[in-house]
Each structure stands twice: as C-alpha cells, then as structure tokens.
FITIBA-577913 format. One record per residue: z negated, x, y negated of N, C-alpha, C in turn. Coordinates in nm, 4 decimals, padded with zeros to 6 digits. Layout:
BEGIN
@nz:Z, nx:X, ny:Y, caz:Z, cax:X, cay:Y, cz:Z, cx:X, cy:Y .
...
This chain:
BEGIN
@nz:08.9531, nx:-06.4714, ny:-03.4046, caz:08.9644, cax:-06.4291, cay:-03.5506, cz:08.9050, cx:-06.2885, cy:-03.5543 .
@nz:08.9750, nx:-06.2267, ny:-03.6460, caz:08.9640, cax:-06.0851, cay:-03.6697, cz:08.8359, cx:-06.0421, cy:-03.7279 .
@nz:08.7560, nx:-05.9390, ny:-03.6928, caz:08.6249, cax:-05.8938, cay:-03.7694, cz:08.6655, cx:-05.8006, cy:-03.8731 .
@nz:08.6462, nx:-05.8328, ny:-03.9734, caz:08.6814, cax:-05.7494, cay:-04.0973, cz:08.5638, cx:-05.6904, cy:-04.1532 .
@nz:08.4550, nx:-05.6730, ny:-04.0837, caz:08.3404, cax:-05.6176, cay:-04.1341, cz:08.3576, cx:-05.4508, cy:-04.1223 .
@nz:08.4377, nx:-05.4167, ny:-04.0385, caz:08.4461, cax:-05.2566, cay:-04.0263, cz:08.5800, cx:-05.2026, cy:-04.0913 .
@nz:08.6444, nx:-05.2798, ny:-04.1755, caz:08.7777, cax:-05.2682, cay:-04.2235, cz:08.7412, cx:-05.1818, cy:-04.3525 .
@nz:08.8097, nx:-05.0573, ny:-04.3476, caz:08.7923, cax:-04.9679, cay:-04.4582, cz:08.9089, cx:-04.9620, cy:-04.5514 .
@nz:08.9909, nx:-05.0729, ny:-04.5647, caz:09.1088, cax:-05.0708, cay:-04.6464, cz:09.0780, cx:-05.0609, cy:-04.7873 .
@nz:08.9598, nx:-05.1416, ny:-04.8485, caz:08.9363, cax:-05.1362, cay:-04.9663, cz:08.8683, cx:-04.9857, cy:-05.0090 .
@nz:08.7888, nx:-04.9165, ny:-04.9265, caz:08.7822, cax:-04.7696, cay:-04.9507, cz:08.8706, cx:-04.6713, cy:-04.9625 .
@nz:08.9740, nx:-04.7076, ny:-04.8683, caz:09.1006, cax:-04.6221, cay:-04.8570, cz:09.1689, cx:-04.6393, cy:-04.9962 .
@nz:09.1735, nx:-04.7693, ny:-05.0344, caz:09.2745, cax:-04.7991, cay:-05.1519, cz:09.2118, cx:-04.7598, cy:-05.2909 .
@nz:09.0774, nx:-04.7526, ny:-05.2892, caz:08.9933, cax:-04.7258, cay:-05.4145, cz:08.9993, cx:-04.5542, cy:-05.4176 .
@nz:09.0083, nx:-04.5009, ny:-05.3109, caz:09.0141, cax:-04.3425, cay:-05.3064, cz:09.1654, cx:-04.3139, cy:-05.3580 .
@nz:09.2640, nx:-04.3773, ny:-05.2966, caz:09.4188, cax:-04.3480, cay:-05.3531, cz:09.4293, cx:-04.3756, cy:-05.4962 .
@nz:09.3591, nx:-04.4777, ny:-05.5421, caz:09.3870, cax:-04.5341, cay:-05.6722, cz:09.3197, cx:-04.4100, cy:-05.7756 .
@nz:09.1871, nx:-04.3729, ny:-05.7416, caz:09.1274, cax:-04.2647, cay:-05.8358, cz:09.1967, cx:-04.1270, cy:-05.7972 .
@nz:09.2328, nx:-04.0956, ny:-05.7130, caz:09.3100, cax:-03.9595, cay:-05.7005, cz:09.4429, cx:-03.9769, cy:-05.7707 .
@nz:09.5161, nx:-04.0870, ny:-05.7801, caz:09.6140, cax:-04.0902, cay:-05.8663, cz:09.5732, cx:-04.0793, cy:-06.0121 .
@nz:09.4908, nx:-04.1663, ny:-06.0608, caz:09.4375, cax:-04.1527, cay:-06.1992, cz:09.3941, cx:-04.0285, cy:-06.2325 .
@nz:09.3294, nx:-03.9521, ny:-06.1550, caz:09.2851, cax:-03.8350, cay:-06.1877, cz:09.3896, cx:-03.7109, cy:-06.2219 .
@nz:09.4941, nx:-03.7437, ny:-06.1290, caz:09.6229, cax:-03.6454, cay:-06.1388, cz:09.6714, cx:-03.6774, cy:-06.2564 .
@nz:09.7121, nx:-03.8160, ny:-06.3196, caz:09.7673, cax:-03.8405, cay:-06.4389, cz:09.6951, cx:-03.8129, cy:-06.5368 .
@nz:09.5531, nx:-03.8193, ny:-06.5318, caz:09.4538, cax:-03.7804, cay:-06.6418, cz:09.4656, cx:-03.6187, cy:-06.6826 .
@nz:09.4650, nx:-03.5523, ny:-06.5705, caz:09.5094, cax:-03.3953, cay:-06.5657, cz:09.6312, cx:-03.3810, cy:-06.6425 .
@nz:09.7359, nx:-03.4293, ny:-06.6406, caz:09.8541, cax:-03.4197, cay:-06.7010, cz:09.8501, cx:-03.4620, cy:-06.8416 .
@nz:09.7812, nx:-03.5532, ny:-06.8791, caz:09.7429, cax:-03.6139, cay:-07.0149, cz:09.6879, cx:-03.4841, cy:-07.0913 .
@nz:09.5733, nx:-03.4396, ny:-07.0274, caz:09.4940, cax:-03.3186, cay:-07.0844, cz:09.5835, cx:-03.1966, cy:-07.1132 .
@nz:09.6644, nx:-03.1635, ny:-07.0312, caz:09.7228, cax:-03.0491, cay:-07.0494, cz:09.8620, cx:-03.0695, cy:-07.1193 .
@nz:09.8662, nx:-03.2091, ny:-07.1707, caz:09.9776, cax:-03.2289, cay:-07.2690, cz:10.1203, cx:-03.2264, cy:-07.1956 .
@nz:10.1340, nx:-03.2667, ny:-07.0651, caz:10.2471, cax:-03.2590, cay:-06.9792, cz:10.2785, cx:-03.3925, cy:-06.9229 .
@nz:10.2160, nx:-03.4879, ny:-06.9627, caz:10.2409, cax:-03.6251, cay:-06.8981, cz:10.3614, cx:-03.6967, cy:-06.9897 .
@nz:10.4774, nx:-03.7503, ny:-06.9148, caz:10.5842, cax:-03.7829, cay:-06.9881, cz:10.5697, cx:-03.9068, cy:-07.0809 .
@nz:10.4511, nx:-03.9937, ny:-07.0396, caz:10.4335, cax:-04.1236, cay:-07.1261, cz:10.3249, cx:-04.1148, cy:-07.1999 .
@nz:10.2223, nx:-04.0625, ny:-07.1572, caz:10.0835, cax:-04.0863, cay:-07.2499, cz:10.0504, cx:-03.9433, cy:-07.3227 .
@nz:10.0444, nx:-03.9499, ny:-07.4654, caz:10.0150, cax:-03.8475, cay:-07.5401, cz:09.8691, cx:-03.8330, cy:-07.5498 .
@nz:09.7896, nx:-03.9421, ny:-07.5775, caz:09.6371, cax:-03.9207, cay:-07.5869, cz:09.5833, cx:-03.9806, cy:-07.4735 .
@nz:09.4682, nx:-03.9572, ny:-07.4566, caz:09.3833, cax:-04.0294, cay:-07.3297, cz:09.3671, cx:-04.1643, cy:-07.3538 .
@nz:09.3365, nx:-04.2072, ny:-07.4731, caz:09.2953, cax:-04.3193, cay:-07.5029, cz:09.4245, cx:-04.4218, cy:-07.4490 .
@nz:09.5351, nx:-04.3827, ny:-07.4813, caz:09.6643, cax:-04.4388, cay:-07.4259, cz:09.6599, cx:-04.4553, cy:-07.2903 .
@nz:09.6118, nx:-04.3361, ny:-07.1946, caz:09.5966, cax:-04.3631, cay:-07.0679, cz:09.5246, cx:-04.4527, cy:-07.0187 .
@nz:09.3983, nx:-04.4656, ny:-07.0724, caz:09.3019, cax:-04.5483, cay:-07.0315, cz:09.3464, cx:-04.7114, cy:-07.0723 .
@nz:09.3861, nx:-04.7292, ny:-07.1791, caz:09.4469, cax:-04.8522, cay:-07.2241, cz:09.5357, cx:-04.8977, cy:-07.1165 .
@nz:09.6414, nx:-04.8205, ny:-07.0778, caz:09.7616, cax:-04.8508, cay:-07.0094, cz:09.7020, cx:-04.8828, cy:-06.8399 .
@nz:09.6096, nx:-04.8125, ny:-06.8213, caz:09.5603, cax:-04.8222, cay:-06.6660, cz:09.4524, cx:-04.9099, cy:-06.6593 .
@nz:09.3985, nx:-04.9792, ny:-06.7704, caz:09.2882, cax:-05.0784, cay:-06.7767, cz:09.1461, cx:-05.0116, cy:-06.7233 .
@nz:09.1160, nx:-04.8969, ny:-06.7541, caz:08.9988, cax:-04.8211, cay:-06.6960, cz:08.8985, cx:-04.7885, cy:-06.8113 .
@nz:08.7810, nx:-04.8260, ny:-06.7782, caz:08.6669, cax:-04.7902, cay:-06.8673, cz:08.6485, cx:-04.6536, cy:-06.8761 .
@nz:08.6698, nx:-04.5760, ny:-06.9971, caz:08.6404, cax:-04.4534, cay:-07.0157, cz:08.5185, cx:-04.3829, cy:-06.9522 .
@nz:08.4015, nx:-04.4545, ny:-06.9747, caz:08.2711, cax:-04.3976, cay:-06.9236, cz:08.2578, cx:-04.3985, cy:-06.7637 .
@nz:08.3124, nx:-04.4883, ny:-06.7138, caz:08.2901, cax:-04.5093, cay:-06.5601, cz:08.4082, cx:-04.4164, cy:-06.4879 .
@nz:08.5152, nx:-04.4027, ny:-06.5763, caz:08.6181, cax:-04.3180, cay:-06.5142, cz:08.5593, cx:-04.1606, cy:-06.5246 .
@nz:08.5044, nx:-04.1200, ny:-06.6201, caz:08.4455, cax:-04.0059, cay:-06.6516, cz:08.3536, cx:-03.9487, cy:-06.5409 .
@nz:08.2573, nx:-04.0879, ny:-06.5082, caz:08.1430, cax:-04.0712, cay:-06.4310, cz:08.1998, cx:-04.0195, cy:-06.2809 .
@nz:08.2940, nx:-04.0987, ny:-06.2439, caz:08.3673, cax:-04.0525, cay:-06.1106, cz:08.4349, cx:-03.9212, cy:-06.1030 .
@nz:08.5032, nx:-03.9236, ny:-06.2083, caz:08.5933, cax:-03.7941, cay:-06.2424, cz:08.5021, cx:-03.6715, cy:-06.2320 .
@nz:08.3891, nx:-03.6483, ny:-06.3049, caz:08.3022, cax:-03.5313, cay:-06.3050, cz:08.2384, cx:-03.5277, cy:-06.1907 .
@nz:08.1938, nx:-03.6480, ny:-06.1179, caz:08.1309, cax:-03.6329, cay:-05.9810, cz:08.2200, cx:-03.5652, cy:-05.8905 .
@nz:08.3295, nx:-03.5912, ny:-05.8871, caz:08.4202, cax:-03.5593, cay:-05.7911, cz:08.4628, cx:-03.4051, cy:-05.8089 .
@nz:08.4885, nx:-03.3914, ny:-05.9418, caz:08.5106, cax:-03.2290, cay:-05.9721, cz:08.3943, cx:-03.1607, cy:-05.9412 .
@nz:08.2664, nx:-03.1773, ny:-05.9442, caz:08.1669, cax:-03.0998, cay:-05.9026, cz:08.1429, cx:-03.0762, cy:-05.7687 .
@nz:08.1592, nx:-03.1860, ny:-05.6915, caz:08.1433, cax:-03.1705, cay:-05.5354, cz:08.2673, cx:-03.1493, cy:-05.4595 .
@nz:08.3797, nx:-03.2221, ny:-05.5104, caz:08.4985, cax:-03.2012, cay:-05.4075, cz:08.4967, cx:-03.2923, cy:-05.3117 .
@nz:08.4322, nx:-03.3802, ny:-05.2850, caz:08.4176, cax:-03.4654, cay:-05.1994, cz:08.4583, cx:-03.6175, cy:-05.2175 .
@nz:08.5670, nx:-03.6686, ny:-05.1486, caz:08.6040, cax:-03.7879, cay:-05.1778, cz:08.5379, cx:-03.8825, cy:-05.1903 .
@nz:08.4178, nx:-03.8866, ny:-05.1133, caz:08.3159, cax:-04.0089, cay:-05.1090, cz:08.2759, cx:-04.0183, cy:-05.2501 .
@nz:08.2842, nx:-03.9051, ny:-05.3264, caz:08.2141, cax:-03.9289, cay:-05.4635, cz:08.3117, cx:-04.0175, cy:-05.5728 .
@nz:08.4229, nx:-04.0350, ny:-05.5127, caz:08.4994, cax:-04.1346, cay:-05.5947, cz:08.4864, cx:-04.2858, cy:-05.5680 .
@nz:08.3961, nx:-04.3043, ny:-05.4816, caz:08.3496, cax:-04.4459, cay:-05.4536, cz:08.2231, cx:-04.4919, cy:-05.5300 .
@nz:08.1894, nx:-04.6115, ny:-05.5551, caz:08.0881, cax:-04.6825, cay:-05.6052, cz:07.9772, cx:-04.6798, cy:-05.4751 .
@nz:07.8709, nx:-04.6819, ny:-05.5236, caz:07.7559, cax:-04.6633, cay:-05.4262, cz:07.7738, cx:-04.7554, cy:-05.3116 .
@nz:07.7960, nx:-04.8689, ny:-05.3404, caz:07.8040, cax:-04.9928, cay:-05.2108, cz:07.9191, cx:-04.9280, cy:-05.1205 .
@nz:08.0149, nx:-04.8729, ny:-05.1616, caz:08.1111, cax:-04.8341, cay:-05.0839, cz:08.0770, cx:-04.7126, cy:-04.9953 .
@nz:08.0044, nx:-04.6170, ny:-05.0621, caz:07.9419, cax:-04.5071, cay:-05.0022, cz:07.8499, cx:-04.5162, cy:-04.8849 .
@nz:07.7826, nx:-04.6339, ny:-04.9004, caz:07.6660, cax:-04.6745, cay:-04.8166, cz:07.7583, cx:-04.7379, cy:-04.6870 .
@nz:07.8488, nx:-04.8040, ny:-04.7082, caz:07.9315, cax:-04.8538, cay:-04.5937, cz:08.0067, cx:-04.7433, cy:-04.5285 .
@nz:08.0249, nx:-04.6393, ny:-04.5679, caz:08.0968, cax:-04.5015, cay:-04.5138, cz:07.9771, cx:-04.4514, cy:-04.4101 .
@nz:07.8710, nx:-04.4360, ny:-04.4948, caz:07.7598, cax:-04.3527, cay:-04.4187, cz:07.7007, cx:-04.4501, cy:-04.3182 .
@nz:07.7214, nx:-04.5727, ny:-04.3086, caz:07.6766, cax:-04.6519, cay:-04.1906, cz:07.7436, cx:-04.6584, cy:-04.0700 .
@nz:07.8817, nx:-04.5934, ny:-04.0731, caz:07.9695, cax:-04.5795, cay:-03.9734, cz:07.9367, cx:-04.4501, cy:-03.8741 .
C-alpha cells in the first residue's frame, strides 16, 4: 500500500488554483476579462468567498511567496519537510 502522508498533490493543486484565480481577478480589475465585467460576477462564477480570496491575494502580493497562497495547515505540512 502506498504511503500518502508525504504526497504534496493537494498543495500543488491549491497553489495552481489560486494562481489561476489571481490572474483572472487581475484581468477583471483592469476591465480586460472577456467574460466577467464585475468582481462579484467573478466570485459567484468561481465559488470563492470574497474575504478569504482577498486574504490570500493580499498576503501573496505583499510577500511574493507561493506558500502564502496556502492555508496554515498546508504551510505547516510544507515546513515539516
């Protein structure tokens, strides 16, 4: 049986998802997105909570580190490596 304790697939997927959402959000803010005109449309379509998205978005923009896109329990998993 495979040991999945050290598998970082969820971490990698979470980072990729937030990087995609951030690039889409930046397009909406600059009014260049082909589908969404307003930020609330973006959040409704992607099923994201506005407050939690901005928490990770601002944290990442200030530090520039990918680990800041992760919740704390994922960050602890990365630091344990």
